[in-house]
C-alpha positions in Angstrom: 61.6 119.5 112.6 64.5 120.5 110.1 68.1 119.3 111.1 70.7 121.5 109.6 74.1 119.4 108.8 77.0 121.1 110.3 79.6 121.5 107.5 83.7 121.6 107.7 85.0 124.9 106.5 88.2 125.0 105.6 90.1 128.1 105.0 93.5 129.0 103.5 95.9 130.7 105.6 98.8 130.5 102.9 101.2 128.7 101.2 100.8 124.7 102.4 99.1 126.1 105.6 95.3 125.6 106.1 92.7 125.5 108.9 90.3 122.5 108.8 87.2 123.7 111.4 85.1 120.1 112.0 82.2 119.8 114.4 84.6 118.9 117.2 88.4 120.3 116.1 90.0 122.2 114.4 93.4 121.4 112.6 96.0 123.5 111.1 98.7 122.6 108.6 102.3 123.6 108.5 102.1 127.2 109.5 105.0 129.0 108.0 107.9 132.0 109.0 108.1 135.1 107.4 109.8 133.4 104.4 106.4 132.5 102.9 104.3 135.6 104.0 102.6 137.1 106.8 101.1 134.4 108.9 97.4 135.2 109.8 97.3 136.4 113.3 94.9 135.0 116.0 94.8 131.4 114.8 93.9 128.4 117.3 93.7 125.0 116.8 93.3 121.7 118.7 96.0 120.3 116.5 98.8 121.0 114.2 100.1 118.6 111.3 103.9 119.3 110.3 105.0 117.7 107.3 108.6 118.3 107.2 110.9 120.5 109.4 111.7 123.5 107.2 111.2 126.6 108.2 108.4 127.4 106.3 106.1 124.6 107.4 106.7 123.8 111.0 106.1 127.3 112.9 103.7 125.6 115.5 104.5 128.6 117.7 102.5 130.7 115.2 99.1 129.0 116.5 97.5 129.3 119.7 95.9 126.3 122.2 97.9 123.6 120.5 97.1 120.3 122.4 98.3 118.2 120.1 101.2 117.8 117.5 101.9 115.6 114.4 105.6 115.0 113.3 106.1 112.2 110.9 105.0 109.2 110.1 102.4 106.7 111.7 98.5 106.6 113.1 97.4 109.0 115.4 94.0 109.7 116.9 92.8 112.5 119.2 89.3 113.9 119.9 87.7 112.0 117.4 90.3 113.1 114.8 92.6 109.8 113.2 95.3 111.0 111.5 97.6 108.5 109.0 101.1 109.7 108.1 102.3 108.4 104.9 105.9 108.7 104.3 107.4 110.2 101.3 110.2 112.4 99.7 110.5 116.4 99.0 112.5 115.6 96.1 112.2 112.7 93.5 115.9 111.2 94.3 114.4 109.6 97.5 115.5 112.3 99.3 118.6 113.4 98.5 118.4 117.2 97.9 115.6 118.1 100.0 114.9 115.2 102.6 111.5 113.6 103.9 108.2 114.9 103.6 105.1 113.4 105.2 101.5 113.3 103.9 98.7 113.4 106.0 95.1 111.6 105.5 93.3 113.2 108.1 89.8 111.5 109.0 86.9 113.5 110.6 83.4 114.4 110.7 83.2 111.3 108.0 85.5 112.7 105.7 88.9 111.7 104.3 91.1 114.5 103.7 95.0 114.5 102.3 97.7 117.0 102.8 100.4 116.5 100.5 103.1 118.7 102.1 106.1 119.8 100.2 105.3 116.6 97.9 108.4 115.6 95.2 107.6 113.0 93.1 104.6 110.8 92.0 103.3 108.2 94.5 103.8 104.5 94.2 101.5 101.8 94.2 102.2 101.0 97.9 101.8 104.8 99.0 98.4 105.0 97.1 97.6 101.6 98.9 98.1 103.1 102.0 96.3 106.7 101.7 93.3 105.2 100.4 90.0 106.5 99.0 90.1 110.4 99.4 87.4 112.8 99.6 89.0 116.3 99.8 93.1 117.1 98.4 95.4 119.6 99.0 98.4 119.8 96.8 101.5 121.9 96.0 101.5 122.9 92.7 104.6 125.4 92.3 107.3 123.6 91.2 111.0 124.0 91.9 110.9 122.9 95.6 107.8 120.5 95.2 106.0 119.1 92.2 105.2 121.2 89.4 101.8 121.9 87.9 101.9 118.8 85.3 103.0 116.6 87.9 100.5 117.7 90.3 97.9 116.8 88.3 99.2 113.3 87.4 99.0 112.9 91.4 95.5 114.0 91.3 94.6 111.6 88.9 96.2 109.0 90.9 94.9 110.1 94.3 91.4 111.0 92.3 89.6 112.7 95.3 86.4 114.5 94.9 87.8 117.9 95.6 91.2 119.2 95.2 92.8 122.8 96.5 96.3 123.8 95.3 99.0 125.1 97.5 102.4 125.9 97.7 102.3 128.5 94.2 103.3 132.2 93.7 102.3 134.9 95.3 103.4 138.8 95.9 104.4 137.7 99.8 106.9 134.6 99.4 110.5 135.6 99.1 111.1 132.9 96.5 108.3 133.9 94.4 110.5 134.2 91.1 111.5 130.6 91.6 108.1 128.8 91.6 104.9 129.4 89.6 101.6 131.1 90.1 98.7 128.5 90.2 97.3 129.6 87.0 99.8 126.5 85.4 97.8 124.4 87.1 94.3 125.2 86.3 95.5 125.3 82.9 96.6 121.4 83.5 93.1 120.7 85.3 91.2 122.4 82.6 90.1 124.8 84.7 92.1 128.3 83.6 90.6 131.8 85.3 88.7 129.8 88.0 88.1 133.0 90.8 88.8 131.9 94.4 86.7 131.8 96.8 86.7 133.0 100.7 86.4 129.2 101.9 85.2 126.2 101.5 82.3 124.6 103.5 81.5 121.2 102.6 79.7 117.4 104.3 80.6 114.1 103.8 76.8 114.3 102.9 77.3 117.0 100.0 80.2 116.4 98.1 80.4 117.2 94.4 79.6 114.2 91.8 82.5 114.7 89.5 86.1 116.4 90.6 85.8 120.0 91.6 89.0 122.2 91.5 88.8 124.8 94.3 91.0 128.0 94.8 90.9 129.8 97.8 91.6 133.1 99.4 94.2 133.7 101.9 93.0 134.8 105.2 
């Protein structure tokens, strides 16, 4: 008898929002308002994480069926999913300019995923210790409101995941597109210029890549 390994499917919803569909639960990160583009219709989730209370990251009313919301630092568990919220800042001045940000370590289906929210600085050793080993990393790369491409690449090296997925970069949909950089700057920093986007990323704990893989996802 052949057993099929069920995959976790990660879909990009735009801006800093992803749908992480596991075996038992579906998680959506940072649903956004129209400033960041048109949020896809018909998105459902069991869990929603909010990295900070800005309108382009906290629109939970865009998601149907939400039973559990995570809105800040702490330890959470529901339906076999464990989430650790680690406090960080939205800027490199201890929050003086843009306030607080929470990055989330999500454990599901044997995988450890980190969503960095609107991170504005490199991580301290204390934060890295709290984060621990990471399989998949979602990191902002556009600069201006978050870390830029160069700093994002440095943070990737700090965290040392198997897979990194960029987010929060310039697109034709955002109304602040002139202020942030496109994804290509980050890809150059990672030595992957011209990397083509894919519709979704499917993975299991048993089939992670053997070296760092950069994945660019098409918006759903």
